[in-house]
N, CA, C and O atoms as CSV, one atom per row, in Angstrom:
chain,resi,resn,atom,element,x,y,z
A,1,UNK,N,N,70.973,113.083,106.201
A,1,UNK,CA,C,71.287,112.032,105.669
A,1,UNK,C,C,73.030,112.279,105.863
A,1,UNK,O,O,73.527,113.395,105.709
A,2,UNK,N,N,73.579,111.458,106.104
A,2,UNK,CA,C,75.192,110.960,106.095
A,2,UNK,C,C,75.493,111.192,105.421
A,2,UNK,O,O,74.776,110.820,104.492
A,3,UNK,N,N,76.834,112.044,104.925
A,3,UNK,CA,C,77.427,111.975,103.388
A,3,UNK,C,C,79.271,111.000,103.454
A,3,UNK,O,O,80.284,111.175,102.776
A,4,UNK,N,N,79.001,110.145,104.445
A,4,UNK,CA,C,79.942,109.397,104.670
A,4,UNK,C,C,79.781,107.952,103.676
A,4,UNK,O,O,78.829,107.623,102.968
A,5,UNK,N,N,81.030,107.278,103.911
A,5,UNK,CA,C,81.290,106.032,103.764
A,5,UNK,C,C,82.164,105.259,104.855
A,5,UNK,O,O,82.981,105.877,105.537
A,6,UNK,N,N,82.021,104.290,104.954
A,6,UNK,CA,C,82.992,103.701,105.765
A,6,UNK,C,C,84.092,102.700,104.794
A,6,UNK,O,O,83.699,102.034,103.836
A,7,UNK,N,N,85.246,102.745,105.170
A,7,UNK,CA,C,86.448,102.517,104.306
A,7,UNK,C,C,87.152,101.250,104.638
A,7,UNK,O,O,87.719,101.605,105.671
A,8,UNK,N,N,87.433,100.237,104.489
A,8,UNK,CA,C,88.735,99.387,105.017
A,8,UNK,C,C,89.482,98.811,104.077
A,8,UNK,O,O,88.973,98.296,103.081
A,9,UNK,N,N,90.769,98.838,104.299
A,9,UNK,CA,C,91.857,98.088,103.572
A,9,UNK,C,C,92.365,97.181,104.228
A,9,UNK,O,O,92.847,97.196,105.361
A,10,UNK,N,N,92.225,96.188,103.321
A,10,UNK,CA,C,92.789,95.227,103.997
A,10,UNK,C,C,94.107,94.136,103.397
A,10,UNK,O,O,93.928,93.112,102.738
A,11,UNK,N,N,94.985,94.514,103.696
A,11,UNK,CA,C,96.384,93.196,102.748
A,11,UNK,C,C,96.447,91.749,103.818
A,11,UNK,O,O,95.676,91.568,104.760
A,12,UNK,N,N,97.569,90.805,103.394
A,12,UNK,CA,C,97.642,90.238,103.913
A,12,UNK,C,C,97.998,90.060,105.752
A,12,UNK,O,O,97.559,89.305,106.619
A,13,UNK,N,N,98.633,90.767,105.746
A,13,UNK,CA,C,98.987,91.618,106.981
A,13,UNK,C,C,98.081,92.158,107.652
A,13,UNK,O,O,98.481,92.599,108.730
A,14,UNK,N,N,97.233,92.270,107.483
A,14,UNK,CA,C,95.916,92.626,108.484
A,14,UNK,C,C,95.387,94.212,107.687
A,14,UNK,O,O,95.835,94.615,106.613
A,15,UNK,N,N,94.806,94.608,108.160
A,15,UNK,CA,C,94.057,96.196,108.260
A,15,UNK,C,C,94.989,97.237,108.083
A,15,UNK,O,O,95.609,97.668,109.056
A,16,UNK,N,N,95.136,97.630,107.097
A,16,UNK,CA,C,96.299,98.939,106.677
A,16,UNK,C,C,95.628,100.316,106.870
A,16,UNK,O,O,96.213,101.254,107.413
A,17,UNK,N,N,93.825,100.415,106.188
A,17,UNK,CA,C,92.889,101.441,106.705
A,17,UNK,C,C,91.569,100.869,106.999
A,17,UNK,O,O,90.982,99.856,106.620
A,18,UNK,N,N,91.244,101.976,107.909
A,18,UNK,CA,C,89.837,102.058,108.251
A,18,UNK,C,C,89.213,103.134,108.905
A,18,UNK,O,O,89.700,103.450,109.990
A,19,UNK,N,N,88.072,103.883,108.420
A,19,UNK,CA,C,87.834,105.157,108.691
A,19,UNK,C,C,86.391,105.785,107.715
A,19,UNK,O,O,86.426,105.563,106.504
A,20,UNK,N,N,85.562,106.306,108.109
A,20,UNK,CA,C,84.818,106.862,107.234
A,20,UNK,C,C,85.011,108.363,106.636
A,20,UNK,O,O,85.136,109.379,107.319
A,21,UNK,N,N,85.009,108.293,105.338
A,21,UNK,CA,C,85.819,109.133,104.415
A,21,UNK,C,C,84.688,109.910,103.719
A,21,UNK,O,O,83.622,109.587,104.243
A,22,UNK,N,N,84.477,111.013,102.517
A,22,UNK,CA,C,83.516,111.369,102.208
A,22,UNK,C,C,83.230,110.672,100.578
A,22,UNK,O,O,82.114,110.483,100.094
A,23,UNK,N,N,84.747,110.318,99.821
A,23,UNK,CA,C,84.720,109.866,98.489
A,23,UNK,C,C,86.183,108.797,98.833
A,23,UNK,O,O,86.967,108.876,99.779
A,24,UNK,N,N,86.164,107.700,97.534
A,24,UNK,CA,C,87.637,106.958,97.474
A,24,UNK,C,C,87.237,106.810,95.774
A,24,UNK,O,O,86.123,106.784,95.250
A,25,UNK,N,N,88.660,106.724,95.127
A,25,UNK,CA,C,88.391,106.632,94.000
A,25,UNK,C,C,89.466,105.592,93.718
A,25,UNK,O,O,90.643,105.739,94.046
A,26,UNK,N,N,88.893,104.356,92.979
A,26,UNK,CA,C,89.748,102.934,92.908
A,26,UNK,C,C,90.161,102.311,91.593
A,26,UNK,O,O,89.272,102.460,90.754
A,27,UNK,N,N,91.616,101.416,90.969
A,27,UNK,CA,C,91.672,101.381,90.037
A,27,UNK,C,C,91.134,100.138,89.862
A,27,UNK,O,O,91.764,99.102,90.070
A,28,UNK,N,N,89.554,100.208,89.342
A,28,UNK,CA,C,89.245,98.738,88.593
A,28,UNK,C,C,89.796,98.032,87.544
A,28,UNK,O,O,90.671,98.681,86.971
A,29,UNK,N,N,89.573,96.807,87.038
A,29,UNK,CA,C,90.019,96.770,85.845
A,29,UNK,C,C,89.647,97.252,84.615
A,29,UNK,O,O,90.221,97.164,83.530
A,30,UNK,N,N,88.818,97.670,84.862
A,30,UNK,CA,C,88.171,98.506,83.535
A,30,UNK,C,C,88.498,99.942,83.774
A,30,UNK,O,O,88.007,100.790,83.029
A,31,UNK,N,N,89.086,100.196,84.502
A,31,UNK,CA,C,89.367,101.919,84.699
A,31,UNK,C,C,88.959,102.236,85.726
A,31,UNK,O,O,88.308,101.496,86.463
A,32,UNK,N,N,89.386,103.845,86.056
A,32,UNK,CA,C,89.075,104.266,87.794
A,32,UNK,C,C,87.513,104.204,88.162
A,32,UNK,O,O,86.602,104.491,87.386
A,33,UNK,N,N,87.396,103.843,89.285
A,33,UNK,CA,C,85.866,104.812,89.777
A,33,UNK,C,C,85.518,104.939,90.765
A,33,UNK,O,O,85.861,104.191,91.681
A,34,UNK,N,N,84.667,105.999,90.911
A,34,UNK,CA,C,84.496,106.960,92.287
A,34,UNK,C,C,83.506,106.293,93.080
A,34,UNK,O,O,82.698,105.514,92.576
A,35,UNK,N,N,83.545,106.636,94.602
A,35,UNK,CA,C,82.135,106.180,95.071
A,35,UNK,C,C,82.059,106.772,96.709
A,35,UNK,O,O,82.719,106.588,97.732
A,36,UNK,N,N,81.002,107.489,96.370
A,36,UNK,CA,C,80.295,107.821,97.626
A,36,UNK,C,C,79.362,107.331,98.638
A,36,UNK,O,O,78.936,106.176,98.666
A,37,UNK,N,N,79.172,107.918,99.166
A,37,UNK,CA,C,77.920,106.997,100.461
A,37,UNK,C,C,76.642,107.073,99.269
A,37,UNK,O,O,76.595,108.042,98.512
A,38,UNK,N,N,75.544,105.878,99.176
A,38,UNK,CA,C,75.462,105.249,99.045
A,38,UNK,C,C,74.868,104.929,97.828
A,38,UNK,O,O,73.736,104.882,97.345
A,39,UNK,N,N,76.457,104.647,97.374
A,39,UNK,CA,C,76.607,104.082,96.290
A,39,UNK,C,C,75.832,103.099,95.322
A,39,UNK,O,O,74.803,103.671,95.679
A,40,UNK,N,N,75.435,102.279,94.549
A,40,UNK,CA,C,74.953,100.989,93.956
A,40,UNK,C,C,75.548,100.125,94.037
A,40,UNK,O,O,76.575,100.405,93.419
A,41,UNK,N,N,75.707,98.222,94.775
A,41,UNK,CA,C,76.503,97.401,95.405
A,41,UNK,C,C,77.099,97.093,94.282
A,41,UNK,O,O,76.557,97.193,93.181
A,42,UNK,N,N,78.348,96.667,94.492
A,42,UNK,CA,C,79.070,95.834,93.442
A,42,UNK,C,C,80.166,95.173,93.587
A,42,UNK,O,O,80.790,95.690,94.514
A,43,UNK,N,N,80.658,94.399,93.201
A,43,UNK,CA,C,82.058,93.643,93.944
A,43,UNK,C,C,82.674,94.057,92.201
A,43,UNK,O,O,81.961,94.361,91.244
A,44,UNK,N,N,84.080,93.948,92.222
A,44,UNK,CA,C,85.064,94.552,91.112
A,44,UNK,C,C,86.496,94.424,91.477
A,44,UNK,O,O,86.904,94.767,92.587
A,45,UNK,N,N,87.274,93.927,90.539
A,45,UNK,CA,C,88.469,93.197,90.288
A,45,UNK,C,C,88.879,95.222,90.218
A,45,UNK,O,O,88.401,96.290,89.837
A,46,UNK,N,N,90.273,94.529,91.004
A,46,UNK,CA,C,91.352,96.152,91.227
A,46,UNK,C,C,92.593,95.551,90.144
A,46,UNK,O,O,92.812,94.381,89.829
A,47,UNK,N,N,93.086,96.421,89.843
A,47,UNK,CA,C,94.153,96.219,89.333
A,47,UNK,C,C,95.224,97.052,89.767
A,47,UNK,O,O,94.875,97.626,90.798
A,48,UNK,N,N,96.341,97.354,89.433
A,48,UNK,CA,C,97.812,98.125,89.576
A,48,UNK,C,C,97.024,99.374,89.722
A,48,UNK,O,O,96.033,99.814,89.141
A,49,UNK,N,N,98.015,99.936,90.980
A,49,UNK,CA,C,97.203,101.851,90.910
A,49,UNK,C,C,97.010,102.137,92.138
A,49,UNK,O,O,97.042,101.316,93.055
A,50,UNK,N,N,96.708,103.798,92.289
A,50,UNK,CA,C,96.868,104.132,93.418
A,50,UNK,C,C,94.582,104.204,93.573
A,50,UNK,O,O,93.608,104.379,92.841
A,51,UNK,N,N,94.898,103.936,94.980
A,51,UNK,CA,C,93.551,104.265,96.070
A,51,UNK,C,C,93.289,106.184,96.384
A,51,UNK,O,O,94.079,106.742,97.145
A,52,UNK,N,N,92.395,106.822,95.866
A,52,UNK,CA,C,92.765,108.264,96.134
A,52,UNK,C,C,91.455,108.727,97.322
A,52,UNK,O,O,90.444,109.262,96.866
A,53,UNK,N,N,91.530,108.566,98.291
A,53,UNK,CA,C,90.736,108.480,99.313
A,53,UNK,C,C,90.584,109.981,99.896
A,53,UNK,O,O,91.600,110.591,100.228
A,54,UNK,N,N,89.201,110.618,100.026
A,54,UNK,CA,C,89.217,111.987,99.957
A,54,UNK,C,C,88.175,111.932,101.624
A,54,UNK,O,O,87.040,111.497,101.820
A,55,UNK,N,N,89.137,112.550,102.534
A,55,UNK,CA,C,89.200,112.251,104.016
A,55,UNK,C,C,87.761,113.305,104.679
A,55,UNK,O,O,87.978,114.500,104.474
A,56,UNK,N,N,86.813,113.109,105.185
A,56,UNK,CA,C,86.110,113.741,105.931
A,56,UNK,C,C,86.543,115.262,106.034
A,56,UNK,O,O,85.625,116.082,106.013
A,57,UNK,N,N,87.712,115.680,106.133
A,57,UNK,CA,C,88.315,117.020,105.883
A,57,UNK,C,C,88.734,117.697,105.131
A,57,UNK,O,O,89.212,118.804,105.376
A,58,UNK,N,N,88.621,117.029,103.748
A,58,UNK,CA,C,88.722,117.001,102.441
A,58,UNK,C,C,90.707,116.986,102.126
A,58,UNK,O,O,91.319,117.441,101.159
A,59,UNK,N,N,91.147,116.405,103.149
A,59,UNK,CA,C,91.996,116.049,102.526
A,59,UNK,C,C,92.150,114.621,101.782
A,59,UNK,O,O,91.486,113.628,102.078
A,60,UNK,N,N,93.061,114.675,100.846
A,60,UNK,CA,C,93.584,113.496,99.982
A,60,UNK,C,C,94.810,112.519,100.393
A,60,UNK,O,O,96.021,112.562,100.176
A,61,UNK,N,N,94.072,111.735,100.995
A,61,UNK,CA,C,95.308,110.286,101.212
A,61,UNK,C,C,95.543,109.304,100.340
A,61,UNK,O,O,94.444,108.978,99.893
A,62,UNK,N,N,96.328,108.702,99.891
A,62,UNK,CA,C,96.574,107.701,98.652
A,62,UNK,C,C,97.444,106.501,99.035
A,62,UNK,O,O,98.570,106.629,99.514
A,63,UNK,N,N,96.896,105.414,98.812
A,63,UNK,CA,C,98.222,104.093,99.074
A,63,UNK,C,C,97.854,103.534,97.603
A,63,UNK,O,O,96.782,103.620,97.004
A,64,UNK,N,N,98.936,103.000,97.248
A,64,UNK,CA,C,99.463,102.493,96.177
A,64,UNK,C,C,99.115,100.818,96.069
A,64,UNK,O,O,99.515,100.092,96.979
A,65,UNK,N,N,98.593,100.420,95.281
A,65,UNK,CA,C,98.229,98.981,95.579
A,65,UNK,C,C,98.967,98.487,94.479
A,65,UNK,O,O,99.664,99.143,93.705
A,66,UNK,N,N,98.666,96.794,94.477
A,66,UNK,CA,C,99.263,96.451,93.303
A,66,UNK,C,C,98.051,95.399,92.341
A,66,UNK,O,O,97.831,95.609,91.148
A,67,UNK,N,N,97.426,94.373,93.079
A,67,UNK,CA,C,96.016,94.266,92.441
A,67,UNK,C,C,95.322,93.633,93.786
A,67,UNK,O,O,96.109,93.135,94.591
A,68,UNK,N,N,93.845,93.602,94.128
A,68,UNK,CA,C,93.023,92.967,94.927
A,68,UNK,C,C,91.535,93.030,93.750
A,68,UNK,O,O,91.383,92.914,92.534
A,69,UNK,N,N,90.467,93.329,95.177
A,69,UNK,CA,C,89.352,93.557,94.607
A,69,UNK,C,C,88.384,94.170,95.792
A,69,UNK,O,O,88.637,94.041,96.989
A,70,UNK,N,N,87.381,94.770,95.332
A,70,UNK,CA,C,86.437,95.759,96.458
A,70,UNK,C,C,85.058,95.172,96.163
A,70,UNK,O,O,84.497,94.871,95.109
A,71,UNK,N,N,84.577,95.091,97.888
A,71,UNK,CA,C,82.973,94.797,97.807
A,71,UNK,C,C,81.837,96.070,98.084
A,71,UNK,O,O,81.206,95.981,99.137
A,72,UNK,N,N,81.630,96.917,97.442
A,72,UNK,CA,C,81.045,98.260,97.614
A,72,UNK,C,C,79.135,97.660,97.883
A,72,UNK,O,O,78.287,96.943,97.352
A,73,UNK,N,N,79.382,98.801,99.382
A,73,UNK,CA,C,77.303,98.856,99.412
A,73,UNK,C,C,77.337,99.640,99.679
A,73,UNK,O,O,78.436,100.165,99.856
A,74,UNK,N,N,75.775,100.551,99.993
A,74,UNK,CA,C,75.380,101.824,100.138
A,74,UNK,C,C,76.602,102.618,101.423
A,74,UNK,O,O,77.122,103.733,101.381
A,75,UNK,N,N,76.727,101.631,102.364
A,75,UNK,CA,C,77.641,102.302,103.504
A,75,UNK,C,C,78.888,101.861,103.798
A,75,UNK,O,O,79.455,102.130,104.857
A,76,UNK,N,N,79.454,101.053,102.738
A,76,UNK,CA,C,80.963,100.442,102.992
A,76,UNK,C,C,81.754,100.276,102.135
A,76,UNK,O,O,81.292,100.500,101.017
A,77,UNK,N,N,82.545,100.041,102.156
A,77,UNK,CA,C,83.598,99.993,100.576
A,77,UNK,C,C,84.942,99.075,101.309
A,77,UNK,O,O,85.787,99.644,102.001
A,78,UNK,N,N,84.972,97.619,101.036
A,78,UNK,CA,C,85.884,96.685,101.176
A,78,UNK,C,C,86.855,96.455,100.786
A,78,UNK,O,O,86.715,95.402,100.164
A,79,UNK,N,N,87.784,96.751,100.736
A,79,UNK,CA,C,89.466,96.830,99.605
A,79,UNK,C,C,89.771,95.554,100.422
A,79,UNK,O,O,89.596,95.462,101.637
A,80,UNK,N,N,90.407,94.253,99.344
A,80,UNK,CA,C,91.361,93.420,99.741
A,80,UNK,C,C,92.024,93.548,98.833
A,80,UNK,O,O,91.616,93.500,97.673
A,81,UNK,N,N,93.522,93.792,99.283
A,81,UNK,CA,C,94.679,93.898,98.421
A,81,UNK,C,C,95.443,92.972,98.748
A,81,UNK,O,O,95.310,92.452,99.856
A,82,UNK,N,N,96.760,92.401,97.558
A,82,UNK,CA,C,97.953,91.528,98.090
A,82,UNK,C,C,98.759,92.569,98.535
A,82,UNK,O,O,99.219,92.308,99.647
A,83,UNK,N,N,99.076,93.548,98.139
A,83,UNK,CA,C,99.893,94.597,98.334
A,83,UNK,C,C,99.700,96.359,98.558
A,83,UNK,O,O,99.002,96.691,97.601
A,84,UNK,N,N,99.857,96.997,98.982
A,84,UNK,CA,C,99.865,98.228,99.108
A,84,UNK,C,C,100.987,99.219,100.111
A,84,UNK,O,O,101.545,98.583,101.006
A,85,UNK,N,N,101.317,100.648,100.009
A,85,UNK,CA,C,101.895,101.084,100.225
A,85,UNK,C,C,101.252,102.510,100.429
A,85,UNK,O,O,101.075,103.259,99.468
A,86,UNK,N,N,100.827,102.939,102.039
A,86,UNK,CA,C,100.496,104.320,101.745
A,86,UNK,C,C,101.555,105.426,101.237
A,86,UNK,O,O,102.734,105.302,101.567
A,87,UNK,N,N,101.182,106.389,100.524
A,87,UNK,CA,C,101.950,107.347,99.897
A,87,UNK,C,C,101.966,108.520,100.827
A,87,UNK,O,O,101.693,109.615,100.335
A,88,UNK,N,N,102.299,108.431,102.331
A,88,UNK,CA,C,102.197,109.664,103.015
A,88,UNK,C,C,103.150,109.109,104.409
A,88,UNK,O,O,103.392,107.948,104.736
A,89,UNK,N,N,103.509,110.194,104.967
A,89,UNK,CA,C,104.318,109.888,106.141
A,89,UNK,C,C,104.451,111.136,107.184
A,89,UNK,O,O,103.666,112.084,107.184
A,90,UNK,N,N,105.411,111.018,107.952
A,90,UNK,CA,C,105.341,111.696,109.071
A,90,UNK,C,C,106.401,113.711,108.891
A,90,UNK,O,O,106.169,114.847,109.305
A,91,UNK,N,N,107.575,113.005,107.994
A,91,UNK,CA,C,108.201,113.423,107.058
A,91,UNK,C,C,108.670,113.725,105.529
A,91,UNK,O,O,108.499,112.812,104.721
A,92,UNK,N,N,109.185,114.803,105.128
A,92,UNK,CA,C,109.583,114.406,103.869
A,92,UNK,C,C,110.075,113.077,103.151
A,92,UNK,O,O,109.770,112.650,102.038
A,93,UNK,N,N,111.146,112.412,104.362
A,93,UNK,CA,C,112.252,111.574,104.194
A,93,UNK,C,C,111.538,110.426,104.357
A,93,UNK,O,O,112.035,109.510,103.702
A,94,UNK,N,N,110.374,110.051,105.096
A,94,UNK,CA,C,109.877,108.894,105.280
A,94,UNK,C,C,108.587,108.790,103.761
A,94,UNK,O,O,108.354,107.749,103.147
A,95,UNK,N,N,108.010,110.007,103.503
A,95,UNK,CA,C,107.315,110.027,102.661
A,95,UNK,C,C,107.911,109.711,100.913
A,95,UNK,O,O,107.131,109.381,100.019
A,96,UNK,N,N,109.324,109.884,100.715
A,96,UNK,CA,C,109.839,109.738,99.536
A,96,UNK,C,C,110.435,108.232,99.752
A,96,UNK,O,O,110.779,107.592,98.758
A,97,UNK,N,N,110.550,107.693,101.017
A,97,UNK,CA,C,111.054,106.149,100.979
A,97,UNK,C,C,109.478,105.688,100.918
A,97,UNK,O,O,109.566,104.517,100.547
A,98,UNK,N,N,108.619,105.872,101.021
A,98,UNK,CA,C,107.778,105.446,100.605
A,98,UNK,C,C,107.185,105.210,99.384
A,98,UNK,O,O,106.689,104.144,99.018
A,99,UNK,N,N,107.269,106.467,98.632
A,99,UNK,CA,C,106.686,106.625,97.067
A,99,UNK,C,C,108.125,105.753,96.373
A,99,UNK,O,O,107.858,105.563,95.187
A,100,UNK,N,N,109.256,105.286,96.643
A,100,UNK,CA,C,110.101,104.481,96.252
A,100,UNK,C,C,109.948,103.129,96.263
A,100,UNK,O,O,110.397,102.366,95.408
A,101,UNK,N,N,108.924,102.641,97.825
A,101,UNK,CA,C,108.314,101.328,98.043
A,101,UNK,C,C,107.079,100.885,96.949
A,101,UNK,O,O,106.880,99.811,96.380
A,102,UNK,N,N,106.467,101.954,96.911
A,102,UNK,CA,C,105.417,102.373,96.161
A,102,UNK,C,C,105.524,101.603,94.321
A,102,UNK,O,O,104.902,100.725,93.724
A,103,UNK,N,N,106.685,102.550,93.978
A,103,UNK,CA,C,107.259,102.306,92.690
A,103,UNK,C,C,107.553,100.773,92.628
A,103,UNK,O,O,107.073,100.171,91.667
A,104,UNK,N,N,108.245,100.110,93.491
A,104,UNK,CA,C,109.017,98.400,93.529
A,104,UNK,C,C,107.560,98.179,93.354
A,104,UNK,O,O,107.149,97.942,92.219
A,105,UNK,N,N,106.592,98.238,94.525
A,105,UNK,CA,C,105.271,97.446,94.131
A,105,UNK,C,C,104.558,97.416,92.759
A,105,UNK,O,O,104.044,96.361,92.388
A,106,UNK,N,N,104.504,98.494,92.008
A,106,UNK,CA,C,103.650,98.703,90.832
A,106,UNK,C,C,104.227,98.136,89.809
A,106,UNK,O,O,103.617,97.614,88.876
A,107,UNK,N,N,105.931,98.236,89.972
A,107,UNK,CA,C,106.570,97.532,88.553
A,107,UNK,C,C,106.674,96.409,88.879
A,107,UNK,O,O,107.038,95.807,87.869
A,108,UNK,N,N,106.529,95.384,90.105
A,108,UNK,CA,C,106.705,94.237,90.016
A,108,UNK,C,C,105.480,93.211,89.318
A,108,UNK,O,O,105.527,92.009,89.059
A,109,UNK,N,N,104.602,94.014,89.171
A,109,UNK,CA,C,102.703,93.786,88.748
A,109,UNK,C,C,103.354,94.044,86.985
A,109,UNK,O,O,103.707,95.068,86.399
A,110,UNK,N,N,103.254,91.825,86.333
A,110,UNK,CA,C,103.364,92.489,84.857
A,110,UNK,C,C,102.010,92.274,84.190
A,110,UNK,O,O,101.775,91.172,83.692
A,111,UNK,N,N,100.990,93.370,84.140
A,111,UNK,CA,C,99.653,93.387,83.350
A,111,UNK,C,C,100.099,94.187,82.049
A,111,UNK,O,O,100.882,95.114,82.259
A,112,UNK,N,N,99.818,94.021,81.103
A,112,UNK,CA,C,99.871,94.587,80.317
A,112,UNK,C,C,98.592,95.879,79.636
A,112,UNK,O,O,98.899,96.724,78.796
A,113,UNK,N,N,97.310,95.747,80.194
A,113,UNK,CA,C,97.133,96.588,80.060
A,113,UNK,C,C,96.784,97.822,81.066
A,113,UNK,O,O,95.838,98.603,81.167
A,114,UNK,N,N,98.000,97.618,81.756
A,114,UNK,CA,C,98.057,99.020,82.192
A,114,UNK,C,C,99.788,99.802,82.046
A,114,UNK,O,O,100.919,99.328,81.943
A,115,UNK,N,N,99.281,101.071,82.101
A,115,UNK,CA,C,100.311,101.969,81.567
A,115,UNK,C,C,101.573,102.380,83.000
A,115,UNK,O,O,101.381,103.310,83.784
A,116,UNK,N,N,102.727,101.508,83.051
A,116,UNK,CA,C,103.000,101.761,84.440
A,116,UNK,C,C,103.452,103.302,84.401
A,116,UNK,O,O,103.385,103.857,85.498
A,117,UNK,N,N,103.738,103.804,83.719
A,117,UNK,CA,C,104.216,105.523,83.533
A,117,UNK,C,C,103.564,106.469,84.119
A,117,UNK,O,O,103.900,107.433,84.806
A,118,UNK,N,N,101.925,105.775,83.502
A,118,UNK,CA,C,100.873,106.795,83.899
A,118,UNK,C,C,100.585,106.536,85.701
A,118,UNK,O,O,100.211,107.487,86.388
A,119,UNK,N,N,100.839,104.994,86.383
A,119,UNK,CA,C,100.843,104.997,87.338
A,119,UNK,C,C,101.956,105.700,88.363
A,119,UNK,O,O,101.814,106.446,89.331
A,120,UNK,N,N,102.939,105.217,87.817
A,120,UNK,CA,C,104.228,106.044,88.265
A,120,UNK,C,C,104.130,107.249,88.619
A,120,UNK,O,O,104.394,107.685,89.740
A,121,UNK,N,N,103.634,108.039,87.420
A,121,UNK,CA,C,103.477,109.590,87.561
A,121,UNK,C,C,102.583,109.966,88.976
A,121,UNK,O,O,102.818,110.631,89.985
A,122,UNK,N,N,101.482,109.199,88.497
A,122,UNK,CA,C,100.138,109.601,90.059
A,122,UNK,C,C,101.082,108.997,91.346
A,122,UNK,O,O,100.594,109.346,92.420
A,123,UNK,N,N,101.906,108.448,91.445
A,123,UNK,CA,C,102.239,107.867,92.315
A,123,UNK,C,C,103.392,109.202,92.934
A,123,UNK,O,O,103.280,109.631,94.083
A,124,UNK,N,N,104.192,109.593,92.201
A,124,UNK,CA,C,105.203,110.916,91.973
A,124,UNK,C,C,104.364,112.070,92.463
A,124,UNK,O,O,104.805,113.112,92.947
A,125,UNK,N,N,103.427,111.834,92.324
A,125,UNK,CA,C,102.627,113.266,92.651
A,125,UNK,C,C,101.953,113.711,94.055
A,125,UNK,O,O,101.486,114.797,94.400
A,126,UNK,N,N,102.082,112.364,94.803
A,126,UNK,CA,C,102.536,112.815,96.066
A,126,UNK,C,C,103.148,113.128,96.982
A,126,UNK,O,O,102.799,113.315,98.148
A,127,UNK,N,N,104.407,113.225,96.340
A,127,UNK,CA,C,105.633,113.670,96.957
A,127,UNK,C,C,105.568,114.788,97.195
A,127,UNK,O,O,106.517,115.363,97.727
């Protein structure tokens, strides 16, 4: 049995991520939830937060989002988001710039149910 799942993340500008992964943690409206291969099907709203992707080689990649939706089935995770910033880059200055852009993105969301301090702390942890 294949223990990977196909993740696709799409913004209004186009697809920003597409790969087979081990798992993903998503910022759902009712709290974070993880998805692995053979997950039950679901559709959920996403809130401002960080998508944490565990790749096949066990490295972790993160993408900050402002809001969106996700559709999950046993083999695919399809994420549609309004805005997203990858918290990675080719060197430390690019990473620092992406983190600052991500903080601006999440601070533009006015959602009282989300603690911005927690989201910004999670973003900063990828520096």
